[in-house]
C-alpha positions in Angstrom: 14.2 -4.1 13.9 12.4 -6.9 12.4 12.1 -10.4 13.7 15.1 -11.1 11.0 17.4 -8.3 12.8 16.8 -6.5 9.3 16.3 -2.7 9.8 13.0 -1.2 8.9 13.3 1.0 5.9 10.1 3.9 6.5 8.3 6.0 4.2 10.7 9.0 3.7 9.5 12.7 4.0 10.2 15.6 6.3 9.6 19.1 7.1 9.0 20.3 3.4 5.7 18.1 2.9 4.4 19.0 6.3 4.8 22.6 5.7 3.0 22.5 2.8 0.2 20.1 3.9 0.3 22.5 7.1 -0.3 25.3 4.7 -2.6 24.5 3.0 -5.4 22.9 5.0 -5.8 23.8 8.6 -7.4 20.3 9.9 -5.0 18.6 8.6 -2.7 20.9 10.1 -4.1 20.0 13.6 -3.8 16.3 12.8 -0.3 16.2 11.8 0.6 18.0 15.3 -1.7 16.3 17.1 0.0 12.3 15.7 3.6 13.4 15.0 5.7 12.2 12.6 4.2 8.7 11.2 6.4 6.1 10.9 5.2 3.2 7.6 7.1 0.8 7.0 8.2 0.1 2.9 9.6 -2.9 1.5 12.0 -1.5 -1.2 12.2 -4.7 -3.8 9.1 -4.2 -6.1 9.1 -8.2 -6.8 9.1 -9.0 -3.3 6.2 -6.2 -2.9 4.0 -7.7 -5.6 4.4 -11.3 -3.9 3.7 -9.7 -0.4 0.6 -7.7 -1.8 -0.7 -10.5 -3.7 -0.5 -12.6 -0.3 -1.8 -10.1 1.6 -5.4 -9.5 -0.2 -8.8 -10.5 1.6 -6.5 -11.8 4.9 -5.1 -10.0 8.4 -2.0 -8.6 8.5 -1.3 -10.9 11.0 -1.6 -14.0 8.8 0.1 -12.2 6.0 3.5 -11.9 7.8 3.1 -15.5 8.6 2.9 -16.2 4.9 5.6 -14.3 4.3 7.6 -15.5 6.5 6.8 -19.2 6.1 7.9 -18.6 2.0 11.3 -16.8 2.9 11.9 -20.2 5.5 10.7 -22.2 2.5 12.5 -20.7 -0.7 15.5 -19.0 1.2 15.4 -15.9 -1.7 11.8 -14.8 -2.7 12.5 -14.4 -6.6 11.2 -15.9 -9.8 13.2 -18.8 -9.8 12.5 -20.1 -6.5 9.0 -19.4 -7.0 8.8 -21.5 -10.2 10.9 -24.3 -8.8 8.4 -24.5 -5.6 5.6 -24.5 -7.9 1.8 -24.0 -7.5 1.3 -27.2 -4.9 4.2 -26.2 -2.6 3.3 -22.5 -2.5 -0.3 -23.2 -1.6 1.4 -25.6 1.2 2.2 -22.1 3.2 -1.3 -21.5 3.8 -2.1 -19.3 0.5 -5.4 -20.2 -1.8 -4.7 -21.8 -4.8 -5.8 -19.0 -6.6 -3.3 -16.4 -5.1 -0.2 -19.3 -5.7 -1.3 -19.3 -9.3 -0.9 -15.6 -9.5 2.8 -15.7 -7.7 3.5 -18.0 -10.1 2.2 -16.4 -13.2 3.8 -13.2 -12.0 7.8 -15.0 -11.4 7.2 -16.7 -15.4 6.0 -13.7 -16.6 9.7 -11.8 -14.9 11.4 -15.0 -15.6 10.7 -15.1 -19.5 10.7 -10.8 -19.4 7.2 -10.8 -20.9 6.8 -8.5 -17.9 9.7 -5.7 -17.5 10.0 -4.3 -13.6 12.7 -2.1 -14.0 10.7 -0.3 -16.5 8.1 0.2 -13.8 10.3 1.5 -11.7 10.7 4.5 -14.4 7.2 5.2 -15.5 4.9 8.2 -14.4 2.3 7.1 -11.5 -0.8 6.6 -14.0 1.3 4.3 -16.4 3.1 2.1 -13.4 -0.5 1.8 -11.7 -1.5 0.1 -15.4 1.4 -1.7 -16.0 1.3 -3.6 -12.2 -2.6 -3.7 -12.6 -2.4 -5.6 -15.7 -1.0 -8.5 -13.7 -3.3 -11.2 -12.5 -4.3 -10.7 -9.1 -3.0 -7.4 -8.9 -6.2 -4.3 -9.2 -5.9 -0.6 -9.3 -6.1 -0.3 -5.3 -3.1 -3.1 -4.8 -1.1 -1.3 -7.3 -1.6 1.9 -5.6 -0.2 0.3 -2.5 3.0 -0.8 -4.3 3.6 2.6 -5.6 3.2 3.9 -2.2 4.8 1.5 -0.1 7.5 0.0 -2.4 8.4 2.9 -4.5 7.9 5.8 -2.4 5.9 7.6 -4.9 5.2 10.6 -3.4 1.7 11.6 -4.6 -0.7 8.8 -4.2 -4.2 9.3 -2.9 -6.1 5.8 -3.2 -9.8 6.8 -4.0 -10.6 2.8 -3.6 -9.3 2.7 -0.1 -11.9 2.8 2.8 -9.7 3.5 5.0 -8.4 6.8 3.4 -12.3 7.2 3.0 -13.0 6.9 6.5 -10.0 9.4 7.9 -11.5 11.8 5.1 -14.7 11.4 6.7 -13.3 11.9 10.6 -11.1 14.9 9.8 -13.7 16.7 7.7 -17.3 15.7 8.9 -18.4 14.2 5.8 -21.1 11.8 5.7 -19.9 10.3 2.5 -17.1 10.8 0.0 -17.8 10.9 -3.5 -15.2 11.0 -6.3 -15.9 14.8 -6.7 -15.2 15.3 -3.0 -12.3 13.2 -3.1 -10.6 14.9 -6.6 -11.0 18.2 -4.6 -8.6 17.1 -1.8 -5.9 15.2 -3.8 -5.9 18.5 -5.8 -5.3 20.0 -2.4 -3.0 17.9 -0.7 -1.0 17.0 -4.3 2.2 16.8 -4.8 2.1 15.8 -1.2 -1.1 13.0 -1.2 0.9 10.0 0.2 1.9 11.7 3.4 -1.5 13.1 3.5 -2.4 9.3 3.3 -0.4 8.2 6.2 -1.6 11.0 8.3 -5.7 9.8 7.1 -4.9 6.2 7.8 -3.5 7.1 11.1 -6.9 9.0 12.3 -8.5 6.2 10.8 -7.0 3.4 12.8 -8.0 5.7 16.1 -4.8 7.8 16.4 -7.1 10.9 17.8 -9.5 8.9 19.8 -12.0 12.0 20.2 -12.4 11.6 16.3 -15.6 10.1 15.0 -17.1 8.5 11.5 -19.8 10.7 10.4 -20.9 8.0 8.2 -24.8 7.8 8.3 -25.5 4.3 10.1 -27.7 1.7 8.3 -30.6 1.1 8.8 
């Protein structure tokens, strides 16, 4: 349950995905068996997810949650109309930067006028959805990928730009560095369940298996 008494929704996966990944990769199999099921909360609302991700850029998860709670308290329903009614100064007063407040109001205006079609994004292929979302101000490729995974629950997202996933790969497979070619080798291996592999790599990067270390060379 959340603080507001609303049930959390978690990224949905089960034995089919785990069996496939176990069969494909011995080391990932060992990681899955050690960690068990990973519960990662998702936000099923695409509009709120975009706003949430803009707020959360380059700040802590705790700060993001605080600002998001303030926004809910101030606006009630967080939608295009309430955001446009509030305006940039009132959004900034909730604790976000002026630029983020501008990005959020720009997004709300595009939704309000129909210049951006969120419903269409729901039905796009991954690559097209990432391209569409990253055309919005304040949304880069990595953020778009996170929206596909943690909002739309797309099953095959594997982000090269995610530093924690790269760290997890180094820790599990004892690599010193992860270049694009090596990353794509793992993408092919884990596909079509890269999102579930990502959950476990994030867990490893966060210290879920204490004896695993990062093999990245130390800066001299």
